[in-house]
C-alpha positions in Angstrom: 0.1 0.1 -0.1 1.5 3.3 -1.0 2.0 6.2 1.4 -0.8 8.8 1.5 0.1 12.8 1.9 -1.7 14.6 4.2 -2.6 18.3 4.2 -3.7 20.3 7.2 -5.1 23.9 7.6 -7.1 25.9 10.1 -10.2 28.1 9.7 -11.8 30.0 12.6 -9.7 28.0 14.9 -10.5 24.5 13.8 -8.0 22.4 12.2 -8.9 20.4 8.7 -6.9 17.8 7.2 -7.4 15.8 3.7 -5.3 12.9 2.5 -4.3 11.9 -1.2 -2.0 9.6 -3.2 -0.6 12.9 -4.8 0.2 16.6 -3.1 -2.1 17.8 -5.8 -5.2 15.5 -4.7 -4.5 16.2 -1.2 -4.5 19.8 -1.6 -7.7 19.7 -4.0 -9.4 17.7 -1.2 -8.4 20.1 1.6 -9.5 23.2 -0.5 -13.0 21.5 -1.0 -13.2 21.0 2.8 -12.2 24.7 3.4 -14.9 26.1 1.1 -17.6 23.8 2.4 -16.8 24.8 5.9 -17.0 28.6 4.7 -20.7 27.5 3.6 -21.5 25.9 6.6 -21.5 22.6 5.4 -18.9 21.0 7.1 -19.1 21.9 10.8 -18.8 18.6 12.7 -22.0 17.9 14.5 -25.5 16.6 14.3 -26.6 19.7 12.5 -24.6 18.6 9.3 -26.1 17.2 6.6 -25.9 13.5 5.7 -24.2 14.1 2.5 -21.7 16.0 4.4 -21.0 13.4 6.8 -20.5 10.7 4.1 -18.0 12.8 2.6 -16.0 13.5 5.8 -16.6 9.8 6.9 -15.4 8.5 3.5 -12.1 10.4 3.1 -11.3 10.0 6.9 -12.3 6.2 7.5 -12.2 4.7 4.0 -9.7 6.3 1.4 -6.7 5.7 3.6 -7.3 2.1 4.2 -5.9 0.9 0.9 -9.2 -0.5 -0.4 -9.3 -1.2 -4.3 -11.0 1.3 -6.5 -13.5 -1.5 -6.7 -14.3 -1.6 -3.3 -14.2 2.2 -2.7 -16.6 2.6 -5.7 -19.2 0.4 -4.1 -19.6 2.8 -1.1 -20.1 5.7 -3.9 -22.6 3.5 -5.9 -24.8 2.7 -2.8 -24.5 6.1 -1.1 -25.2 8.3 -4.5 -27.6 5.8 -6.0 -29.7 4.9 -3.0 -29.4 6.6 0.2 -28.4 10.3 -0.9 -31.6 10.7 -3.1 -33.7 9.9 0.3 -31.7 11.5 3.1 -28.7 13.4 1.8 -30.1 16.8 2.5 -31.5 15.8 6.0 -29.5 16.8 9.1 -27.5 13.9 10.4 -29.2 14.0 14.0 -32.7 13.9 12.5 -32.3 10.4 10.8 -34.5 7.8 12.5 -34.4 4.2 11.9 -37.5 4.3 9.8 -35.8 6.5 7.1 -33.3 3.8 6.6 -35.5 1.0 6.8 -37.6 2.6 4.0 -34.4 2.7 2.0 -33.8 -0.9 2.3 -37.6 -2.1 1.9 -37.8 -0.2 -1.2 -35.2 -2.6 -2.8 -37.0 -5.6 -1.8 -36.4 -8.5 -4.2 -33.2 -7.6 -5.4 -30.1 -9.4 -4.8 -28.9 -10.4 -1.3 -25.4 -9.0 -2.2 -26.8 -5.6 -3.1 -29.0 -5.4 0.2 -26.1 -6.5 2.3 -24.0 -4.1 0.9 -26.6 -1.1 1.0 -27.1 -1.8 4.7 -23.1 -2.2 5.3 -22.7 1.3 4.3 -25.8 2.7 6.2 -24.3 0.8 9.4 -20.7 2.0 8.9 -21.5 5.4 8.3 -24.1 6.0 11.3 -22.1 3.7 13.5 -19.3 5.9 13.4 -21.2 9.0 13.6 -22.3 7.7 16.9 -18.8 6.7 18.2 -17.7 10.3 17.2 -20.5 11.6 19.4 -22.1 13.4 16.5 -25.3 11.7 17.2 -26.7 10.2 20.6 -28.1 7.1 18.7 -27.1 4.9 16.0 -30.5 4.8 13.9 -28.7 1.8 11.8 -28.1 -0.8 14.6 -31.3 -2.8 14.0 -32.0 -2.6 10.4 -33.5 -5.7 9.0 -33.4 -6.9 5.3 -36.4 -7.4 3.6 -37.2 -10.2 1.2 -34.2 -10.7 -1.2 -33.7 -12.7 -4.3 -32.1 -15.9 -3.9 -28.4 -16.6 -4.6 -27.8 -18.4 -7.9 -25.0 -20.6 -6.4 -26.2 -24.4 -6.2 -24.7 -27.8 -6.4 -24.3 -29.2 -10.0 -26.6 -32.0 -10.8 -25.3 -35.4 -11.2 -25.5 -35.0 -14.9 -23.5 -32.0 -15.1 -21.0 -33.5 -13.0 -20.6 -36.5 -15.5 -20.5 -34.2 -18.4 -18.0 -31.8 -16.5 -15.6 -34.7 -15.9 -15.8 -36.1 -19.2 -14.8 -32.7 -20.8 -12.1 -32.1 -18.3 -10.5 -35.5 -19.4 -9.3 -34.0 -22.7 -9.6 -30.2 -22.6 -6.8 -27.7 -21.8 -9.2 -26.1 -19.1 -9.8 -29.5 -17.3 -7.4 -29.1 -14.3 -8.7 -25.6 -13.6 -12.1 -27.0 -13.1 -11.2 -30.0 -11.2 -9.5 -28.2 -8.7 -12.5 -26.0 -8.1 -14.5 -29.1 -7.8 -12.3 -31.1 -5.6 -11.0 -28.4 -3.5 -13.9 -25.9 -2.7 -11.4 -23.0 -3.6 -12.7 -19.6 -4.8 -11.5 -18.8 -8.4 -9.3 -16.0 -7.1 -7.4 -18.3 -4.7 -6.8 -21.1 -7.6 -5.6 -18.2 -10.0 -3.2 -17.1 -7.2 -1.5 -20.8 -6.7 2.2 -21.4 -7.6 3.6 -24.8 -7.7 5.3 -24.2 -4.6 2.0 -23.9 -2.9 1.1 -27.6 -4.3 2.9 -29.9 -1.3 3.0 -33.4 -2.9 4.9 -34.6 0.0 2.5 -33.9 2.4 -0.4 -34.1 0.0 -1.7 -30.7 0.6 -2.7 -27.3 -1.2 -1.6 -24.2 0.8 -3.9 -21.5 0.2 -2.4 -17.8 1.4 -3.2 -15.4 -1.4 -5.8 -14.6 -3.8 -6.5 -12.7 -6.9 -7.6 -9.2 -6.1 -11.0 -8.5 -7.6 -10.9 -6.5 -10.6 -7.3 -6.3 -10.8 -4.1 -8.9 -11.5 -2.5 -8.1 -8.0 -2.4 -10.9 -5.2 -3.5 -10.1 -1.8 -3.8 -11.7 1.3 -7.2 -13.4 2.5 -9.9 -10.9 4.1 -10.0 -13.1 7.2 -7.5 -15.4 8.7 -9.6 -18.3 7.9 -8.6 -17.8 4.3 -5.2 -19.0 5.3 -5.6 -22.8 5.3 -4.0 -26.3 3.9 -6.4 -28.5 1.8 -5.8 -31.9 1.4 -5.6 -33.2 -2.4 -8.4 -35.2 -3.5 -7.3 -38.8 -4.4 -8.8 -37.9 -8.0 -6.8 -34.7 -8.5 -3.5 -35.8 -7.5 -2.5 -37.4 -10.4 -3.5 -34.6 -12.7 -1.6 -32.0 -10.9 1.6 -34.3 -10.8 1.5 -34.6 -14.5 1.3 -30.8 -14.8 3.7 -30.1 -12.4 5.8 -26.8 -13.1 8.6 -24.8 -11.8 8.1 -24.0 -8.0 7.2 -20.2 -8.6 5.3 -20.6 -11.8 1.6 -20.1 -11.9 -0.1 -23.6 -11.5 -2.8 -22.0 -14.1 -0.9 -19.9 -16.5 -2.6 -18.0 -19.2 -1.6 -18.8 -23.2 1.1 -16.0 -22.8 2.4 -17.6 -19.6 1.0 -14.8 -17.3 -1.2 -15.4 -14.4 -5.4 -15.8 -14.9 -7.1 -12.7 -14.5 -10.9 -12.1 -14.5 -11.2 -11.8 -18.1 -9.2 -15.1 -18.9 -11.1 -16.9 -16.3 -14.3 -15.8 -17.7 -13.1 -17.1 -21.0 -12.1 -20.4 -19.5 -15.5 -20.8 -18.1 -17.0 -19.9 -21.4 -15.1 -22.5 -23.0 -16.1 -25.0 -20.5 -19.6 -24.5 -20.8 -19.7 -24.6 -24.7 -17.9 -28.1 -24.4 -20.6 -29.1 -22.0 -23.4 -27.8 -23.9 -22.1 -29.6 -26.7 -21.7 -32.7 -24.9 -25.2 -32.6 -23.7 -26.6 -32.1 -27.3 -26.9 -28.4 -27.8 -27.8 -27.4 -31.3 -24.9 -25.7 -33.3 -25.1 -23.8 -36.3 -22.1 -22.4 -37.9 -20.0 -22.9 -35.1 -22.7 -21.1 -32.8 -24.7 -22.7 -30.3 -28.5 -21.8 -31.2 -30.1 -24.0 -28.8 -28.6 -24.4 -25.4 -29.0 -27.4 -23.0 -27.2 -25.9 -19.9 -29.5 -23.9 -17.4 -28.4 -20.1 -17.1 -27.9 -20.4 -13.4 -24.5 -22.5 -13.8 -21.5 -20.6 -12.7 -18.4 -21.4 -11.7 -19.3 -21.0 -7.7 -21.3 -24.1 -8.2 -18.2 -25.9 -8.1 -17.4 -24.6 -4.9 -21.0 -25.2 -3.5 -20.9 -28.8 -4.9 -17.5 -29.4 -2.8 -19.6 -28.4 0.4 -22.3 -30.6 -0.4 -20.2 -33.5 -1.5 -18.8 -33.2 1.9 -21.9 -33.2 3.7 -23.1 -36.4 1.7 -20.0 -37.7 2.8 -20.5 -37.1 6.7 -17.6 -34.7 6.8 -18.2 -32.8 10.2 -19.3 -29.0 9.8 -16.7 -27.4 11.3 -14.3 -29.3 9.3 -15.7 -28.2 5.9 -15.8 -24.6 7.5 -12.0 -24.6 7.3 -11.6 -26.4 4.0 -13.8 -23.6 2.7 -12.0 -20.9 4.3 -15.0 -19.5 5.9 -14.8 -17.0 8.7 -18.3 -17.6 10.1 -19.6 -21.1 10.3 -23.1 -19.9 9.8 -22.1 -19.4 6.0 -21.0 -22.9 5.8 -24.3 -24.1 7.7 -26.3 -22.4 5.0 -24.8 -24.5 2.3 -25.5 -27.7 4.3 -28.9 -26.9 4.6 -29.3 -27.5 0.5 -28.9 -31.0 0.8 -30.6 -33.1 -2.0 -33.4 -35.7 -1.6 -31.0 -38.5 -1.4 -29.4 -37.0 1.7 -32.7 -36.3 3.3 -33.7 -39.9 2.6 -30.5 -41.4 4.0 -30.9 -39.4 7.0 -34.5 -40.7 7.6 -33.0 -44.3 7.1 -30.5 -43.8 9.7 -33.4 -42.5 12.1 -35.8 -45.4 11.3 -33.3 -48.2 10.9 -34.9 -49.0 7.6 -31.4 -48.8 5.5 -33.4 -46.8 3.0 -36.0 -49.6 2.2 -39.6 -48.4 1.8 -41.7 -49.3 4.8 -39.0 -48.4 7.7 -39.4 -50.7 10.9 -43.1 -51.3 10.5 -42.6 -55.0 9.8 -40.6 -55.4 12.9 -43.6 -54.2 14.8 -46.3 -56.7 15.9 -49.7 -56.0 14.4 -53.0 -56.9 15.9 -55.7 -58.1 13.3 
């Protein structure tokens, strides 16, 4: 993370400061703050507008943290698009929980990710305002999410699994999707692997970095849980051994020898889906698929979800799967475990009633009076 330049000035006995990656950026931000102060917009306190606080909060608590451009852009996108039009001109101290809840309620039916991020921005803004004693109470602390659109991640079907394994036998992308299926790694984690991270002696893959979203840079995991060692699946070991390269070369290089990025990973998935689709009998005209057999909700993350449900079917303890997946919160893992298929449910009932999965359960063991 690069050093930030900090500039300060005093106006009417109050000290103002601004930071930037360059001196010009820092001076520009400082000039904007001083101009706003002269207009009476930047007096820190409950009487400042929500928009004035958002700008102060972001430049003071978010910009210096070294977040990616994409992450910082998320805050502006949620605030400018959804929060500012509703409460931006209100005084900070006048905002009640009902104002914030209405903003969330109006987004009902949209994706869970969008809703969570929108709530997070409001929570972080108003929580800091309370901690800074600008307001007496935090109106965001008990916000509830309305109904949201269910996520698209699911386990692949047995038919999809069979086709995936078949095309992965011969296609150049095969090892990429097998490692996602047999380790549960996130695509960004797999892209960051060097051969030195594949420990053949101890039969483990060491996960300690990931591709930064929207970038070609590598970063550490968001939480300590992301640092983990994943035992190598028996079906994966020979494929890795066959492809083994130099210790500091990427396990999954692009055609030019570089590391995978978001664009190249998207192309890998496009090629895989096309091969699977054709194997399933999709209609092709002049090399273009005109009638697909694949469902649109099939995504690379379905393979991570499949790994988790495969563990559930095999009886792997929830806590173990949590560490294999790198989840900081076990409830995230538990949510995946709840999506078991019918065969797992019947197997569970068979354990309960002692039927071994046969129809009728234990009823033949009971005496029946005519």
